[in-house]
C-alpha positions in Angstrom: 34.2 115.5 -50.3 32.4 114.0 -47.3 33.5 115.0 -43.8 33.0 112.8 -40.7 33.7 114.1 -37.2 35.3 111.5 -35.0 36.4 111.6 -31.4 40.0 112.4 -32.4 39.5 114.7 -35.4 38.0 115.0 -38.8 38.1 112.2 -41.4 37.6 113.4 -45.0 36.4 111.0 -47.7 37.4 112.2 -51.1 36.0 110.9 -54.4 38.5 109.5 -57.0 38.0 112.6 -59.1 38.8 115.0 -56.2 41.9 112.9 -55.4 43.0 113.0 -59.1 42.6 116.7 -59.3 44.5 117.5 -56.1 47.2 114.9 -56.9 47.8 116.3 -60.4 48.3 119.7 -58.8 50.7 118.4 -56.2 48.4 119.4 -53.4 48.3 116.0 -51.6 50.4 113.0 -50.6 48.8 109.9 -52.0 49.6 106.6 -50.1 48.5 103.2 -51.3 48.0 100.8 -48.3 47.4 97.6 -50.3 49.9 94.7 -50.4 53.0 95.0 -52.5 51.5 92.4 -54.9 48.4 94.4 -55.4 50.5 97.5 -56.0 52.8 95.8 -58.5 49.8 94.6 -60.5 48.2 98.0 -60.8 48.3 101.4 -59.0 48.0 105.1 -59.3 51.1 106.3 -61.0 53.6 107.8 -58.5 51.6 106.9 -55.4 53.6 105.9 -52.4 53.3 102.3 -51.1 52.9 101.7 -47.4 51.2 98.4 -46.9 48.7 98.4 -44.0 50.4 95.3 -42.4 53.7 97.2 -42.2 52.6 100.8 -41.8 53.8 102.8 -38.7 51.6 105.8 -38.3 54.5 107.8 -36.8 56.2 107.6 -40.2 53.4 109.2 -42.1 54.5 112.6 -43.6 53.6 115.8 -41.9 50.1 116.6 -43.2 50.3 120.3 -42.3 52.0 121.1 -45.6 50.0 118.7 -47.9 47.1 116.6 -46.8 47.7 112.8 -46.8 45.1 110.7 -48.7 45.1 107.0 -48.3 43.6 104.4 -50.8 43.3 100.7 -50.9 41.2 98.3 -53.0 37.8 99.3 -51.9 38.1 101.9 -49.1 38.0 99.7 -46.1 41.7 99.4 -45.3 42.3 103.1 -46.1 39.6 104.2 -43.7 41.1 102.0 -40.9 44.5 103.6 -41.5 43.1 107.1 -41.6 41.2 106.5 -38.3 44.5 105.2 -36.8 46.2 108.4 -37.8 43.5 110.5 -36.2 43.9 108.4 -33.0 47.7 109.2 -33.2 47.1 112.9 -33.2 46.7 113.9 -36.8 44.2 116.8 -36.9 42.8 116.0 -40.3 43.4 113.0 -42.7 41.6 111.6 -45.7 41.0 108.4 -47.6 39.6 107.8 -51.1 36.0 106.6 -51.5 35.8 103.3 -53.3 39.5 102.8 -53.2 41.4 101.8 -56.4 38.2 100.2 -57.7 36.6 103.7 -57.5 39.6 105.2 -59.3 39.2 102.8 -62.2 35.4 103.2 -62.3 35.9 106.9 -62.6 37.9 106.2 -65.8 41.2 107.6 -64.4 44.6 106.6 -65.7 46.8 104.1 -63.8 49.8 101.9 -64.1 48.9 98.2 -64.9 50.9 95.1 -65.7 51.1 93.9 -69.3 50.3 90.3 -68.9 52.3 89.3 -72.0 55.5 90.9 -70.8 55.1 91.4 -67.1 56.1 95.0 -67.6 54.3 98.0 -66.1 52.5 100.2 -68.6 50.1 103.2 -68.5 46.4 102.2 -68.6 43.2 104.1 -69.2 40.0 102.1 -68.3 
């Protein structure tokens, strides 16, 4: 995990493997900030969807109990959202390095769309 001190708090950048381990243990809230279309095509199984264009920081769950970790496609949008949360008063927030692309590159399982049927199915890169 990398830690960056910003004017309004601490921004953590977690690797995909760190996110996967904490998520499997129920230690974090994982929020996908991509578009609904991106999410429907493929996503981390069980991750919440809160598209960046519709997200209201005040509606983010209390991160005192379980840290909130955001992800997007590459890490750019999730870092913007995490920074917005810090500006809104969150003391500590995180995003996933490399986004969903990093998740897949790490060989972690996800839900993808079966192009023949259009149905979601578990995938392992």
